[in-house]
N, C-alpha and C positions, 0 to 999 in steps of 0.2 A: 507537375502540379500537385502540391500537398505532399511531395516526398515519398509517392507511393513508387515501389519498385516491383517489376514482375519477378514472382518466386517459382521455382520449378515444383512441379507438383509432387515428385517423390519426396523432397524436403518439407513440402506443406504437410504432406501425409504423416511423416514422422513427427512433426510438431503436435500435430492433432492427437497422435497416441500417446505422446508425452502429457497432454492436457488430460487424457482419460486416467491415465496412470497416477496423475497428481491429484485426480478428483477436483480438478478446477471447473470453472464455468466459461460459457461464451456467450456472447450478447449478440441477438439477431432482431431484426426489424423488418416490417413491410415498408415498402417505399412510403416517405411522406408520414410514418407513424412512429410511436414511441418505442424503444428498446424493450426487451424482456430477457431475462435469463434463462437459459438453457444448461442442462447437464449432459455431456457427452458420456457414452458408455463404450461403444467399439467403433473401429475404423476398419473399413474393409476396402482394399483396393481391388476395382474390378476391371483393371486393365484400359489401355487407351487412355489415360488421365482421368477416368472415371472413379470417383471418391465417393463411398457411402459412409455417412457418419450417423449413428443411430443415437438418439438423444430421449430424454424427457422434460418435461417443463416443469419448473418449479411452480408455476401459478396455472390458474384455469386460462386456457387459451383456446381461442376459436381458429382452427387451422383447415385449410383446404386441400387436398391432394392436387399437386400440380402448380401450387402457388410459389412464386418465389420469394427466398429469403435473402437478404444480405446479413452477412454477420462479421464478426471480430473476435479475437481474443489476445491475450497479452502473455508475453513470456520474455524474462531477461531483458527487459527495455525495448522490446520489439513488439509491435502491434502486427498481427496477421488478419488479413482480410480475404473474403470471397463472397461467392453467392451460390444458392443451391434452390433445387426445387423440392418440395415436400413430397415424400412417398408415404402411403400407410402399409403396415404390414403387421402381422400376427403379434410381434414383439412390442409395437409401439410404432414411433415415428422414425423416419431417416429423411437426412437431407442428401440429395443426389447433387454432388458437387463436379460439374461437367466444364465450367468456365475458367477462366485464368484466375490465379491466386497471386495474392500480393503481400507485401511487408513494408513497413514503416518504422524507421528508428524513432525511439522516444528519447527526449532530454533527461539524460541521468541526474542534472541537478533539480529537476522538478520537485518542489516541496509539498508535502502533505502536512496541513495543519491538523494537529493531534489533541490540542487543547481547546475546549473542553470536552468535546463529543466523544473523544476516545481515551479508553484506559492505557496509556503507555508510559512505561515507567523504565528507567535504565539503573541497574546496580552496580555499584562499584566496590571492590575490596579497598579499605582505608584504614589508616592507623587509629583514627578516632572518629567519633561521630559529634555532630554540631546540630541536635534535632531542633525543628521549628518550634518544639515548645519552650526552648530556652529565651526566646523572644520576650523582653520585658517592656510593657506597654505602660508608660508614664502617663501619657495623655488619655484620659478615659474617652474621649471621642475615638481614639484609634483601638479601643477594646473590641468595638463591633468588627474590627478588620481581622481580628485574630483567627477567627473561625475560617474565614476566606483564605488566611495565609496557610493555616495548617492543612485545609483541604488542598490547596494548590501544590503546595511542597510536597506533602507527605502523604504519601506513601501508602500503597495499598496494604501490603502486611510485611512485616519485618523477614528479610533473609539471614540466615545465620552468618555472622561477620561481614555484611555487607550493608552499604548505605544507599538508598534508592532516592531518585529524584524524577520529578515529573517532566515529560519531555513536550516541549512547546510545538516543534516541527522535526519532521523527518524526511531523508531523500535517501538514495542508495548511497550516495557519498559521506552522508553524515548527519547530525542531529542537534539539535541546540536544548537545554534545560536551564531552569533558574535556581538559583543557590543564595543562601544569605551570605554575609561577609566571611563569617567563620567557616562555613561550608566551602566558600570560594578558596580559602586559604589551604583547604587540603589538597587542592590540584595545582601542578604547576605547568605552565604553557610548554608545549613540545614535549612533555614525558609521556611516555606510552603507557596503556593500560590495558588489562582484560576487563572485561564488562558482560553482563547478562541483560538482554532486553526483554521486557514483559509487554506483549502487545494483544490487547483485547484478550488475555488469558492464554496466548501462545508464548512459548519461551524461545529465545535464540541467542545462542552464546556468540559473541565477539570476541575472536581471540585477541586482537590488536586495534585499539582505538587511540586516538591523539588529540589532547586538547589542544585548540588552535588560537583561540582568543577568549577573552573575559571581557565584558563591557558593561556599563551602567543598565539597568533594566528599571523603567519608571512604568508604574501603573497605580493609577489613584486607589485602586482597592487595597492596595498594601500600606497606605498612608505614608508616614515618613520612614517607614523601615528600609534601610538600604538594601537592594536587591541587585543582584549580577545574571546575566545572561552569558552561559559559557556555550561556545560552539566546539563541537567534537567531531573529527574526521574519522570515518570507518576506514582502516587500512585492511583488514582481515575480517570480513563479515560472514553473513550466512546467505546463500543465493535464494533459500526459500523467504527470506525477510524481504530481499529484493523484490520477488515475485508479488509478496502481498502488499508492499507499498504500490506496485504498479497497479495492482487491481484495486485498491483503495481510491487510488488517483483517478481511474478510469471510472469508479462507481460514482464518485462524489463530485467531479468537477469538470469531466471531460465527455461523459458518453454522449450528449446530446451533439456536442462540437464534433466527435469523432464520426458519428453516424452520418452528420450534415455533410462533412468534408470528403467521407467515401462516396455518398450517394451523388455529390456533383461530379467527382471523379468518374464513378462507373456508371455512365450512361449508356 
């Protein structure tokens, strides 16, 4: 049911320790209630499958010693689940994990919509630039579209020798971005590139990506300006980027669904 697989406690403990090292978060909830983020600090193996997870809360919470919490976290496209009882100690709060632990694979092609709520850009080294400012508007009614076009296409800040494009959506396997006709002509399908991806202030180096398709992109906000959507496959990427994408997917679209599915499974 739900794709949950029992996971060995030793392996689960190692995953928790990695979560602490990466300064990640996990999400917990009381049965039938909303999730809240918690920050793990230390993992202690107490023997006989008893794991103590020391944590702090990111927001004001009312917790009662002995109360059960269900929780999950994500690493490398895998969701990890368990439950624990709250303990209070001198250093703060601890989850005592006595019961079974589980994992569930996530779809690698699950896509995160990044425009307009996230600042995600990809930068390529190309031989010439074709900036959005070169678009000429002959129809005065289209002049109003120009500010939107410039905002959409371009470009947080210029990178030396590189051209940047606003990313529409992204997954672990690839992403898509929009380009004008002149910009589209800078790329050939099947050609491999190096790229740099900027994700809400974080920078990731992509050592090998490939343009896999280019198709017409229609958006009335662009007026009659011909635009194209380019699909990119990530051949050699950054594991930290994968983790960030999965966390964002969990935060934005799946958290309620995830908690409901596990709660129904773990009765």
